[in-house]
Backbone as numpy.savetxt, mean C-alpha at the origin, in Angstrom:
# Nx Ny Nz CAx CAy CAz Cx Cy Cz
6.96 -13.58 14.94 6.76 -13.42 13.51 5.39 -13.96 13.10
4.99 -15.07 13.71 3.70 -15.67 13.40 2.55 -14.72 13.77
2.71 -14.03 14.90 1.68 -13.07 15.32 1.60 -11.90 14.34
2.75 -11.48 13.82 2.77 -10.38 12.86 1.99 -10.76 11.60
2.24 -11.94 11.06 1.53 -12.38 9.85 0.04 -12.56 10.13
-0.30 -13.04 11.31 -1.71 -13.16 11.67 -2.41 -11.82 11.72
-1.69 -10.83 12.22 -2.25 -9.48 12.31 -2.34 -8.83 10.93
-1.37 -9.13 10.05 -1.37 -8.55 8.70 -2.60 -8.92 7.88
-3.19 -10.08 8.17 -4.34 -10.54 7.38 -5.68 -10.25 8.06
-5.66 -9.53 9.18 -6.92 -9.15 9.81 -7.68 -8.22 8.88
-8.99 -8.42 8.75 -9.77 -7.60 7.82 -9.60 -6.10 8.02
-9.54 -5.64 9.26 -9.42 -4.20 9.50 -8.08 -3.66 8.99
-7.02 -4.43 9.13 -5.71 -4.01 8.65 -5.69 -4.02 7.12
-6.22 -5.06 6.52 -6.24 -5.18 5.06 -7.06 -4.05 4.42
-8.25 -3.80 4.95 -9.12 -2.77 4.39 -8.49 -1.39 4.50
-7.92 -1.10 5.67 -7.27 0.20 5.86 -6.08 0.36 4.91
-5.27 -0.68 4.79 -4.09 -0.62 3.91 -4.51 -0.47 2.45
-5.60 -1.12 2.05 -6.09 -0.97 0.68 -6.54 0.45 0.39
-7.23 1.07 1.35 -7.67 2.45 1.17 -6.47 3.39 1.01
-5.48 3.21 1.87 -4.29 4.04 1.81 -3.55 3.82 0.50
-3.39 2.56 0.10 -2.68 2.24 -1.14 -3.40 2.82 -2.35
-4.72 2.84 -2.33 -5.47 3.40 -3.44 -5.19 4.89 -3.60
-5.22 5.61 -2.50 -4.98 7.06 -2.55 -3.53 7.36 -2.88
-2.61 6.80 -2.10 -1.19 7.09 -2.28 -0.69 6.55 -3.62
-1.11 5.36 -4.00 -0.70 4.77 -5.27 -1.15 5.60 -6.46
-2.36 6.14 -6.38 -2.86 6.98 -7.46 -2.03 8.26 -7.57
-1.73 8.88 -6.43 -0.89 10.08 -6.45 0.49 9.76 -7.02
1.08 8.65 -6.59 2.40 8.26 -7.11 2.36 7.98 -8.60
1.30 7.36 -9.08 1.19 7.10 -10.52 1.07 8.40 -11.31
0.32 9.35 -10.80 0.22 10.64 -11.50 1.58 11.33 -11.53
2.30 11.27 -10.40 3.61 11.90 -10.35 4.61 11.17 -11.25
4.67 9.86 -11.13 5.70 9.08 -11.81 5.39 8.76 -13.27
4.11 8.72 -13.63 3.75 8.32 -14.99 2.75 9.29 -15.61
2.87 10.53 -15.25 1.95 11.54 -15.76 1.90 11.58 -17.27
3.06 11.47 -17.91 3.10 11.51 -19.37 2.31 10.35 -19.99
2.42 9.19 -19.37 1.70 8.02 -19.88 0.19 8.16 -19.64
-0.17 8.72 -18.52 -1.59 8.90 -18.22 -2.23 9.87 -19.20
-1.50 10.90 -19.57 -2.03 11.90 -20.49 -1.81 11.50 -21.95
-1.24 10.33 -22.21 -1.13 9.81 -23.56 0.13 10.20 -24.31
1.10 10.77 -23.62 2.32 11.20 -24.28 3.44 10.16 -24.22
3.22 9.07 -23.50 4.23 8.01 -23.37 3.50 6.70 -23.09
4.26 5.61 -23.05 3.68 4.30 -22.75 3.59 4.09 -21.25
2.48 3.52 -20.83 2.27 3.21 -19.42 3.08 1.99 -19.05
3.85 2.07 -17.98 4.62 0.94 -17.48 3.81 0.25 -16.38
3.22 -0.89 -16.71 2.36 -1.59 -15.75 3.12 -2.07 -14.52
4.38 -2.48 -14.69 5.15 -2.93 -13.54 5.35 -1.78 -12.55
5.61 -0.58 -13.06 5.76 0.59 -12.19 4.42 0.97 -11.56
3.36 0.87 -12.34 2.04 1.20 -11.81 1.68 0.27 -10.66
1.94 -1.02 -10.82 1.64 -1.98 -9.75 2.49 -1.71 -8.51
3.75 -1.40 -8.71 4.61 -1.09 -7.57 4.17 0.17 -6.84
3.63 1.13 -7.59 3.14 2.36 -6.96 1.97 2.09 -6.03
1.27 1.00 -6.21 0.20 0.60 -5.30 0.68 -0.40 -4.25
1.59 -1.28 -4.64 2.05 -2.33 -3.73 2.87 -1.77 -2.56
3.75 -0.84 -2.84 4.62 -0.30 -1.79 3.81 0.39 -0.69
2.89 1.30 -1.02 2.10 1.90 0.06 1.25 0.88 0.82
0.77 -0.15 0.12 0.00 -1.20 0.81 0.87 -1.90 1.84
2.08 -2.28 1.44 2.98 -2.98 2.36 3.35 -2.11 3.55
3.66 -0.86 3.30 4.03 0.05 4.39 2.85 0.25 5.35
1.67 0.49 4.81 0.50 0.73 5.65 0.11 -0.51 6.44
0.13 -1.67 5.82 -0.27 -2.89 6.53 0.75 -3.26 7.59
2.04 -3.13 7.29 3.07 -3.43 8.29 2.96 -2.46 9.47
2.79 -1.19 9.18 2.70 -0.19 10.24 1.49 -0.46 11.14
0.36 -0.77 10.54 -0.85 -1.05 11.33 -0.69 -2.31 12.16
-0.11 -3.34 11.58 0.08 -4.60 12.30 1.06 -4.41 13.46
2.15 -3.71 13.21 3.14 -3.46 14.26 2.54 -2.64 15.38
1.75 -1.64 15.03 1.08 -0.83 16.04 0.13 -1.68 16.89
-0.62 -2.54 16.23 -1.56 -3.41 16.95 -0.82 -4.35 17.90
0.28 -4.92 17.46 1.05 -5.82 18.33 1.65 -5.06 19.51
2.16 -3.86 19.28 2.69 -3.04 20.37 1.60 -2.66 21.35
0.41 -2.36 20.83 -0.73 -2.00 21.69 -1.13 -3.18 22.56
-1.08 -4.39 22.04 -1.46 -5.57 22.79 -0.47 -5.91 23.90
0.77 -5.48 23.75 1.80 -5.74 24.77 1.54 -4.92 26.03
0.91 -3.76 25.88 0.71 -2.86 27.04 -0.37 -3.34 27.95
């Protein structure tokens, strides 16, 4: 578990996960809060943040797990 957390904070993992979260989070926000973006409803900031946080977590965990599996070989 300690190795996983160490890998999660590596700059290459963090930067890659941020890039993915930016793209995927933006798409999710347009899909989930399109009315708010276009001014027809109120923007839910908690939902907007989750739309970026979830892809970040998935991407960083996947990259870290892949790196640890690669190191085992």
